[in-house]
C-alpha positions as CSV (number, residue, x, y, z in Angstrom):
1,M,0.0,0.0,0.0
2,K,1.3,3.4,-0.9
3,I,0.2,6.3,1.4
4,T,0.6,9.6,-0.5
5,H,-0.3,12.0,2.4
6,I,-2.5,12.6,5.4
7,E,-5.8,13.3,3.7
8,H,-7.6,14.8,6.7
9,I,-8.0,14.7,10.5
10,G,-11.6,14.1,11.6
11,I,-12.9,15.9,14.6
12,A,-16.2,15.0,16.3
13,V,-18.2,18.1,17.3
14,K,-21.7,18.6,18.7
15,S,-22.3,21.6,16.4
16,I,-20.3,22.8,13.4
17,E,-21.9,26.2,13.6
18,E,-20.7,26.6,17.2
19,Q,-17.1,25.6,16.1
20,L,-16.8,27.8,13.0
21,P,-15.8,31.0,15.0
22,Y,-12.8,29.1,16.4
23,Y,-11.6,27.6,13.1
24,E,-12.4,30.7,11.0
25,G,-12.1,33.6,13.5
26,V,-9.3,32.4,15.8
27,L,-7.3,30.1,13.5
28,G,-8.0,32.1,10.4
29,L,-9.0,29.0,8.3
30,K,-11.7,29.1,5.6
31,C,-14.5,26.6,5.6
32,Y,-14.7,25.7,1.9
33,N,-17.3,22.9,2.0
34,I,-20.2,21.8,4.2
35,E,-22.1,18.7,3.3
36,T,-24.3,16.0,4.8
37,V,-23.5,12.3,4.2
38,E,-26.9,10.8,4.7
39,D,-25.9,7.1,5.0
40,Q,-23.3,8.0,7.7
41,K,-25.8,10.3,9.5
42,V,-23.2,13.0,9.7
43,K,-22.8,16.6,8.5
44,T,-19.2,17.6,7.6
45,A,-17.3,20.8,7.3
46,F,-13.8,21.0,5.7
47,F,-10.9,23.4,6.2
48,K,-7.6,23.1,4.2
49,V,-4.2,23.5,6.0
50,G,-1.5,23.0,3.3
51,Q,-2.2,19.7,1.7
52,T,-4.1,18.3,4.7
53,K,-7.7,19.0,5.6
54,I,-9.5,19.2,8.9
55,E,-13.0,17.6,8.8
56,L,-15.5,18.6,11.5
57,L,-18.1,15.8,12.0
58,E,-21.5,16.7,13.4
59,P,-24.0,13.9,14.0
60,T,-27.4,14.3,12.3
61,S,-28.9,11.4,14.3
62,E,-28.6,10.0,17.8
63,E,-27.8,6.7,16.2
64,S,-24.8,7.9,14.2
65,T,-21.4,6.6,15.2
66,I,-20.3,10.3,15.7
67,A,-23.1,10.8,18.3
68,K,-22.1,7.6,20.1
69,F,-18.5,8.7,20.0
70,I,-19.3,12.1,21.5
71,E,-21.5,10.5,24.2
72,K,-18.8,8.1,25.2
73,R,-15.6,10.3,24.8
74,G,-16.7,13.8,24.2
75,E,-15.8,16.1,21.4
76,G,-12.3,15.8,19.9
77,I,-10.2,13.9,17.4
78,H,-12.2,11.1,15.9
79,H,-9.9,9.7,13.2
80,M,-6.8,10.1,11.0
81,A,-7.3,9.6,7.2
82,F,-4.6,8.6,4.8
83,A,-4.8,9.0,1.0
84,T,-3.9,5.9,-0.9
85,E,-4.2,5.0,-4.6
86,N,-6.6,2.1,-4.2
87,V,-8.6,1.6,-1.1
88,N,-9.8,-2.0,-1.9
89,D,-6.2,-3.1,-2.6
90,A,-5.0,-1.5,0.6
91,L,-7.8,-3.3,2.6
92,K,-6.7,-6.6,1.2
93,E,-3.1,-5.9,2.1
94,M,-4.0,-4.7,5.6
95,E,-6.2,-7.8,6.3
96,G,-3.3,-10.0,5.0
97,K,-1.1,-8.3,7.6
98,G,-3.6,-9.2,10.4
99,V,-5.2,-5.7,10.7
100,R,-8.8,-5.8,11.8
101,L,-11.1,-4.1,9.3
102,I,-14.3,-2.2,9.9
103,D,-15.0,-2.0,6.2
104,H,-14.1,-4.8,3.9
105,E,-14.6,-2.7,0.8
106,A,-14.6,1.0,-0.1
107,R,-17.8,3.0,0.2
108,P,-18.7,6.5,-0.7
109,G,-17.7,9.3,1.7
110,A,-17.7,13.1,1.9
111,E,-16.2,15.1,-1.0
112,G,-16.7,12.2,-3.4
113,L,-14.0,10.1,-1.9
114,N,-14.0,6.3,-1.7
115,I,-13.3,5.5,2.0
116,A,-12.9,2.5,4.4
117,F,-11.9,2.3,8.1
118,L,-9.5,0.1,10.0
119,H,-10.4,-0.9,13.5
120,P,-8.5,1.0,16.3
121,K,-7.8,-2.2,18.2
122,S,-5.4,-3.0,15.3
123,T,-4.0,0.5,14.8
124,G,-2.6,1.5,18.2
125,G,-6.0,3.0,19.3
126,V,-6.3,5.4,16.4
127,L,-9.4,4.9,14.2
128,T,-7.8,5.0,10.7
129,E,-9.5,5.9,7.5
130,L,-8.2,5.1,4.0
131,C,-9.3,7.5,1.2
132,E,-9.1,7.3,-2.5
133,H,-9.8,10.1,-5.0
134,P,-11.8,8.3,-7.7
135,E,-10.8,9.1,-11.2
């Protein structure tokens, strides 16, 4: 698997609107995209910092994994996402190396990316997302 860069860092928040003043007003970043990913029950907001993005994740349902994360751990860093050339090939490689998978094949994510997650019990406690920009 070839990782090309850190695609983004996902941060779980109760409210994107409440966090915008910090990211835009204090840090001086510009939110360039807000979208809802219905099947993941999440609203996302993106900021670019160099080649890396920060993704704010707001739950749109009490049943979303983000809502459950916030309830259990509070707001904060949720996951680290790495860009790779082919998510499905990377998943096969990771599984072959004994890494526990959450997703066994890529699925659609925010910003049109193909995504999949690795289980934090196999990644040193860090929920890890693999991302691919489809061509």
